[in-house]
N, C-alpha and C positions, 0 to 999 in steps of 0.2 A: 499702487498696483502690485501689492504684495503677492508673490507667489507666481507672477506672470513674467514672460520673456520680454525683453526690450524689443521694440518695433523700429522700423526704418525712421519713422518720424522721431522717435526718441533719440536715436543716434545722430540725426541731423541737429537736433536741439543740443545735444551734448557737444557736438563739434562747434557749433556757433558760440555757445557759452564759454567754452575753453578759449576760443579766439579772443573773446571779450574779457578774459581774465577773471572770470567768476570762479569762486572757490567751489571745491568739491561739495561741501555741505549744502551750499546754496542750490547748485545743480541737482543734488539728490532731492531737494525739496520741490524744485520746479518739475523734475521728471516723475516724481512720486515713488522713489525707491530708497534703499538704504545707501549710505556713503560707501559701504564695502562693495556694493554692486557697481557703483560708478568707478571706484578705484580699479576693480577687475576688468571692466569694460574699457577703460582707458589703456590698460596694458595690453589687452587683445587687439586693440585697434591701432597701436603704434606703427608708424612707418617713416621712412626717411624721405625728405624732399630737398630740392636744391633751391638755395636762396638766389634769386635772379640777379641781385645787386651785388652780393659779396662772393657768389659762386661757392658758397660753403654749404655743406649738408647739415640739416637740422631735423629733429625728431618731432613729429606732431601726430595728434589723433586724426584718423581718417574714418568718417562714418561708412564710406564705401568698403574699406578693407574690413571693418567690423562686421558689416552686413554680409559680405561674401563669405566670411569665415563661419557665421551663424548659419547660413544656408547650406554650407558644406557639411557642418555638423548634423543638421537636421536630416540631410540625405543619408548620412552614414548610419543614423539611428532608426531609420524607418523599419528595419527588420528584413528578414528574408522574404522572398516572394511566396505567397500561399500556394502549396502544391495541391490543395484540396480539390478534387473533381467530384461529380455526383456519385460515381461508383464507389470511390474510396469512402466518401461520407456515409454512404448506405451500409458498407461493410462495417465501419467503426460503430455506427449507431446499432447495428444488429448485434455485434459481439459485446459491446459495453453495456448498451441499454436493455437488451433482450436476454442475452446469454450470461450476463453478469461477469464478464471477463474485465480484468483491469486493463487500462490502456497499454501497459507493456505487454501483456499477453495478447491483446488484440492485434497490436502491430506485428508481434512475432508470428501469430497464426496467419495473417495475411502473406507475410514473407514465405513461410513454410509451404503454403498452398501454391507459390509460384504465380500468383495473379498478376496480370499486366497492369499494375497500378503504381502510381508514384511511391516510392520508398520514403518513409518519414521516421523520425525517431520518437521515442516515448514522450520526451519533453514537448515535442511539437504537437503531439496528440493531446496532451494536457492543455496547451496553449490554445488550440482550436476549440476545446470544450469551454474554457474560461472566457474566450472571446466571443462565444454564442455562434460559432460558425457551424456547430453540429446541434441537432435537436436532442442535446444532452445537457445536463447541469451537474452541480457538485454532488447532488444526492444520488446519482448514478455511479459515483466513484466508491470503491471500497474504503478509501481513506481520503483525508483532506477536507472533508465537509464539517459543518457545525455539529458539535455534539453537546448535549446538555450536561451541565455539571452534575456529577453524581451527588445524591443526597447521602448524608451520613446515615449508616445502617448500624444496627445493633451488631456487636461483635459476638461471635460464638467461639467457644474453645474447641479446637480440633481434637478429635479422639486420638489417644496415644496408642501407638502400635509397638510398645517395647518388646513384646514377645514375638513380634512378627519380622519378616525380612525387611531390612532398611535398604534404601537406595545405596547406602555406603557399602553394603555387601554385594552389590550387583557386579558381575564380572566385567572386566575391562574390556572384554570383547564387545559389550553392548555399547560402550562409549565410542568405540572406533568406527561403528557403522559399516563394517566391511562384510558382514554376514547378514542374511535376511532372517526374519522370524522373531525379532524383538519388538514388542508393541508397547505403546503407551495408551492408557485408557482413561476416559473422562465422561462426564455427562454434560449435555447442553440443555439448560432449562429455560423455560418461558417466563411469563409474568409471575406466576405462583409457583413457589418451590414446594417441598413437602410431598404429599401424595399425588400431585398432578402429573399429567403425561409430560414425558421429556424424551431426549434422545441419548443413547449410549454410543459412544464413538471410540473406535480404536485405530490407531495410527501406527503404521509399520515404519520404523526409524529409518531404514535404509532407502526404501522406495517412496516413502510418504503414501503408500497405498492406505486407503481409508475404508473402513467398515462402519456403516451408520444403521442403527437399529432402534426401534421405538421401544420405550419402556411405559408400561401402563401407569407406573408410579416410581418415584425416585426411592427405591427400597433394595436392600440386598437380595431379597427373594427374586425380584425381577431381573437384576444383574446375573444371578445364577441361572435363571431361565434362559436368558439370551445366550450365555456362554455354553450352556447345554445344547441349545440349538446349533451353534456353530460347530461344536464337536461332531454332532450328527452329520452336518452338511459335508464337513472335511473328511470325515471317516478316518481311516487308518493313517492318513497323512496329517492329522490335526497336530500331533506332537512335534512333527517336523517343521510345521510352519508357525506354530506358537510355542516358542522356546522360552519366552518370559513375558510378563506383563508388568508394566510399572504405573502406578495409580496414585491419587492423592489420598487424603485422610477422610474423605466424605463418608457420610453415614451409609451410603449405598455400597460402599466397598468394605463394610465392617466385617463381613463373614470371610475373614482370611483363610481360616482352615478348610472351609467349603470350597473356596476358589482355587485352592492349591491342587485340587484334584485335576484341574484343567492345565495349569501351567505354574511355574514358580512366580510368585507374586511379590513384588518390591514396592514399598511405600516411600514416597517422598517425605521430606521434612515438613512440618506444618507451615503454611502460609509461604510455601516456595514453589509456585507455579512454574518458574523458569527451569526447574529440574525435569519438567515435561514440556520442553520448548516446542518440540515438533507438534505435539498435541495441541498446545495453545495457539499456534499459528494456523493450524488446520481449522480450529474452531472459528477463527475470523472468516474463513471462506464459508463455512456453514451459516454464519451470521447474515450473509448476503441473502439467504432464503428464510431464515428464522431470526427476525429482528428481535433485539433485547427489549424487554418490557412488553412483548406481545404474547398472548396466550398460545399454548401449543395443544389446546384441547382438541382441535380438529385435524392435527397431523396424523397421517396414516402410514402404514408400511410401505405404500406406493411412493409417498412423498420422501421417505427415508431412502428408498432405492434410487429415486431420482437424483437425489442430492449426492449419494455415493457414486453413482455413475458420472455425474457431471464432474465431481472432483477428481476422480481417477482418470478422466480424459481431458483434464485441463493441463496445458503445458506449464511447466514450473520452471522459473528462472534458476532456482536452487539445483535443479536437476539438469541444467543445461538445455532448458526448454524441451525436455522430454516429458512424456506422460507417465504418471505412476502405474497405470494399467499395463503398459507395454514393458516397463521395468519389472514389475512383479511377474509378469508372464515369462519374461526370459529368465528370471532367478528360479522360478519353479520348474521350468523346463530343464534347467542345468541340474537341478536336484531330482529330476524324475517324478515331480509332484503333480498331480491332477488338480490344478487349482480351479474351484468353481468360478463361473463367470458372474 
């Protein structure tokens, strides 16, 4: 009975065999478990009894005491009662399954709305999903589900930017995240890299406000086009809100001198994506809509706008469950900047 718990009949057998002076190895063979299991069971079921002839106390194994202890431990490990009601289940399924919220954000959103629903923790929400209490599964979660092992890909040498600004030269003010206007820039590609359609993403470091635009191709010319459009949209406030941009060494950011007309450009060290940590974490949110390995040939400007609106109105734990859109609006209002919606 390897891996199974002892039953009431097993404990009765152990008690009888011990009274008959049968050895522990023989008892284990009869019950069908290991000797170590029998030794532990005996220790858990020991109790004192009175000898009716000598009136002395002696220690003996009691099947009843062992069973009572087993029942008590079973009750203690049943877990907390399920707080899930149809209304709460519907809200969790809506936010996690349809709106692509994480369980933590979904729980927080329900709390912020002040809905008359049971309050649950993030770990409880995950437990309800894994136990199939909700019409959700692991694939609806941003993390925690099975991922295919990446195939080994050909390594490419990153472009050297020796004559351009390095991240080492970036002002300390940027690292502090106390002021608004310092951005990180990257591209999110689909199944095919090179000239195929992709997304240009810019992340504001303090507020985590996100700008998502489509690129017709992953080229420096397309990046310059989008930056030019942003400058036109922001008008005279562009320089106030774009005080610096940090990017990697990708070919699409090779036109350093041309990009400098928009803002000071700083380049990370080759193969050091953690130096744009905010950008990389935001890209994980975008991947909820644009899966890796899937083509972006049909992605439109409306898709990019929807993703950016979703991200900027998504409550973030790192921001104290505030929304990037609200934080950016407050920062711009304090600076007297008319920030486009």
